[in-house]
C-alpha positions in Angstrom: -43.1 18.8 -10.8 -45.3 21.8 -10.7 -44.2 25.7 -11.0 -43.9 27.2 -7.3 -46.7 29.4 -6.2 -44.4 32.2 -6.7 -45.4 32.4 -10.1 -48.6 34.0 -9.0 -47.1 37.1 -9.0 -47.9 38.0 -12.7 -51.6 36.7 -12.4 -51.9 39.0 -9.3 -50.6 42.1 -11.3 -53.2 41.2 -14.1 -55.8 40.7 -11.8 -55.2 44.2 -10.1 -54.9 45.6 -13.6 -51.5 47.0 -13.2 -48.5 46.2 -14.8 -46.3 43.3 -13.5 -43.9 43.9 -10.8 -40.4 44.7 -11.5 -38.1 41.9 -10.9 -35.7 44.0 -9.2 -32.7 43.8 -10.9 -33.0 39.8 -11.2 -30.4 38.6 -13.8 -31.7 35.8 -16.1 -29.9 32.5 -15.3 -28.2 30.3 -17.8 -28.9 26.3 -18.3 -25.4 25.6 -18.6 -24.6 24.6 -14.9 -21.1 24.0 -13.5 -20.1 20.2 -12.1 -20.0 20.2 -8.6 -16.8 20.3 -7.2 -17.6 17.9 -4.3 -20.5 17.4 -2.2 -20.1 16.6 1.9 -21.5 13.4 3.2 -24.0 14.8 5.2 -25.5 16.9 2.1 -25.5 13.7 0.0 -27.2 11.6 2.8 -30.1 14.6 3.0 -30.6 14.6 -0.8 -30.5 10.9 -1.3 -33.3 10.7 1.4 -35.3 13.5 -0.4 -35.1 11.7 -3.8 -35.9 8.2 -2.4 -38.9 9.7 -0.5 -40.1 11.7 -3.3 -40.4 8.5 -5.2 -36.9 7.4 -6.4 -34.4 8.7 -8.8 -35.5 6.5 -11.6 -39.1 7.7 -11.1 -38.3 11.5 -11.3 -35.8 10.9 -14.4 -38.9 9.1 -16.3 -41.1 12.2 -15.9 -41.6 13.8 -19.1 -44.7 15.8 -18.9 -47.0 16.9 -16.0 -50.5 18.3 -16.1 -52.0 19.8 -12.9 -55.2 21.1 -12.2 -55.9 23.0 -9.2 -56.6 26.5 -7.3 -54.8 29.3 -5.9 -55.8 31.5 -3.4 -54.4 35.2 -3.5 -55.1 38.0 -0.9 -53.0 40.5 -2.6 -56.1 42.7 -3.4 -57.5 43.1 0.0 -59.6 39.9 0.2 -59.3 36.3 -0.6 -59.7 35.5 -4.5 -59.4 31.8 -5.4 -59.3 30.9 -9.0 -58.8 27.4 -11.1 -55.1 27.2 -12.5 -53.8 24.4 -14.9 -50.1 23.9 -15.0 -48.7 21.8 -18.1 -45.0 20.9 -18.3 -42.8 19.2 -20.8 -39.5 18.8 -19.4 -36.9 20.0 -19.8 -38.1 23.6 -21.1 -41.6 23.6 -21.8 -43.8 25.3 -18.7 -47.3 27.1 -19.1 -49.6 28.1 -16.3 -53.2 28.8 -17.2 -55.4 30.8 -14.6 -59.1 31.5 -14.9 -59.0 35.0 -13.6 -62.3 37.1 -12.8 -61.5 39.1 -15.8 -60.9 36.2 -18.0 -58.2 33.8 -18.7 -54.6 34.8 -18.1 -51.6 32.4 -19.5 -48.0 32.7 -18.7 -45.8 30.4 -21.0 -41.8 29.8 -21.1 -41.0 27.5 -23.9 -37.8 27.3 -25.9 -36.2 30.1 -24.4 -39.2 32.5 -25.1 -41.7 33.9 -22.5 -45.1 35.6 -23.4 -48.1 36.4 -21.2 -51.8 36.1 -22.9 -54.7 37.7 -21.6 -58.2 39.3 -22.5 -56.1 42.5 -23.9 -54.0 39.7 -26.4 -50.4 38.5 -26.1 -47.2 40.3 -25.2 -43.9 38.9 -25.3 -41.5 39.3 -22.5 -37.8 40.2 -22.3 -35.6 38.3 -20.3 -35.5 40.7 -17.7 -39.0 41.1 -17.5 -39.4 37.3 -17.2 -37.0 37.0 -14.5 -39.6 35.8 -12.0 -41.0 33.1 -14.2 -37.7 31.8 -15.2 -36.5 31.7 -11.6 -39.5 29.9 -10.7 -38.8 27.3 -13.5 -35.5 27.0 -12.1 -36.8 26.1 -8.8 -39.0 23.1 -9.8 -38.4 20.4 -7.4 -38.2 17.5 -10.0 -35.4 19.4 -11.8 -33.6 20.6 -8.6 -33.3 17.0 -7.3 -32.4 15.4 -10.8 -29.8 18.0 -11.1 -28.3 17.7 -7.9 -28.2 13.9 -8.2 -26.2 13.9 -11.5 -23.5 16.7 -10.1 -24.6 19.4 -12.6 -25.8 21.3 -9.2 -23.8 22.0 -6.2 -25.4 20.7 -3.0 -24.2 21.7 0.4 -25.8 21.2 4.2 -26.7 24.4 5.7 -28.2 25.3 9.0 -31.8 23.9 9.5 -32.7 25.9 12.6 -34.2 22.9 13.8 -32.7 19.2 14.7 -35.9 17.5 13.6 -35.2 18.5 9.9 -32.0 19.1 7.8 -31.5 21.3 5.1 -29.4 21.5 1.8 -28.9 24.4 -0.4 -29.1 23.9 -4.0 -27.3 25.9 -6.7 -25.4 26.0 -9.8 -24.0 28.7 -12.3 -26.2 31.5 -12.9 -29.1 29.7 -10.7 -29.9 31.6 -7.4 -29.4 29.2 -4.6 -32.6 27.2 -3.2 -32.7 25.9 0.4 -34.5 22.5 0.8 -35.6 21.6 4.3 -36.1 18.0 4.6 -37.8 15.9 7.3 -35.2 13.8 8.9 -37.6 10.9 9.6 -39.4 10.4 6.4 -37.3 12.3 3.7 -40.1 14.9 2.8 -39.3 18.4 1.6 -41.2 20.7 4.1 -40.3 24.0 2.8 -38.1 25.5 0.3 -36.5 29.2 0.7 -35.1 31.6 -1.8 -34.3 35.3 -2.5 -36.9 37.0 -4.4 -37.6 40.7 -5.6 -39.4 41.2 -2.3 -36.8 39.7 0.3 -36.5 35.9 1.2 -39.4 33.9 0.3 -40.7 30.6 1.9 -42.8 27.7 0.5 -44.5 25.4 2.9 -45.3 22.1 1.5 -47.8 19.8 3.2 -50.7 17.2 2.6 -48.4 14.8 0.7 -50.3 12.1 -1.4 -48.7 9.2 -3.4 -49.6 9.7 -7.4 -48.2 6.9 -9.6 -45.2 6.3 -7.2 -44.5 9.8 -6.6 -45.0 11.9 -3.5 -46.7 15.0 -4.2 -47.7 18.2 -1.8 -51.1 18.8 -2.4 -51.3 22.2 -0.4 -48.6 25.0 -0.6 -48.5 28.3 1.2 -46.0 30.9 -0.1 -44.8 33.7 2.6 -42.9 36.4 1.5 -41.9 39.2 3.7 -45.0 41.3 5.1 -47.0 40.2 2.4 -50.1 38.2 2.8 -49.6 34.6 1.8 -50.6 33.0 -1.2 -52.0 29.4 -1.3 -52.0 26.4 -3.7 -54.0 23.3 -3.6 -53.7 20.6 -6.2 -57.2 18.8 -7.2 -55.4 16.5 -9.8 -51.9 15.9 -11.1 -51.0 13.5 -14.0 -47.6 12.6 -15.1 -46.4 11.4 -18.7 -49.9 12.6 -20.4 -49.7 13.9 -24.0 -49.8 17.8 -24.1 -50.7 19.4 -27.5 -47.6 21.4 -28.8 -50.2 24.1 -29.5 -49.9 25.0 -25.7 -46.0 25.9 -25.9 -46.8 27.6 -29.3 -46.8 31.5 -29.1 -50.3 32.8 -30.9 -49.5 34.9 -33.8 
């Protein structure tokens, strides 16, 4: 229901006043995914437990829009920098993140197949290759993954969790990079998400779950990528199915 903190990459690049990092050969994914040929019972049980704990399939399917206000903390320039971030989502294919950076507001938008970034220097469109990290973050959205997996349009298989207290499933599809969800066997909450990125394996840790309109939301997330400094995200408020102005997803001329 929120774009993962990995989307901070371009914000951090703008903060350093350098070009956004290269996607490292990332190939944009297709939104047409192949039906799963079959899912093991263990994987199904973990998936169903995660969906039930999140709020239930009908609740997740009923999410049309999301607005999240919070903060991100980056240490990529040598010292912690905390800045406000607002995420706006209109499922299935409109995502926007606005960050109030020290040098001004920076926005990243993916809407209807187009990508652009708007900052103090104006608006610049991104090619599909340049926007690889943004699109990958959109595709890893938790609600999208769980709903797609439940519908059988994404492939789910059980993988080694490296800890008997948790289980792990890998979710993938045609053109979508695999994402491993680590699920608490007792309460069904998703504790971590792992995936490959331009900088190697990335891992997001979720905590401070709270019930918001019947949906369990992690209010604190920590992203770790190799030897890089961690990036943190804290949610202040999150609202579901609220009106979002169409202008949010319209590229300025």
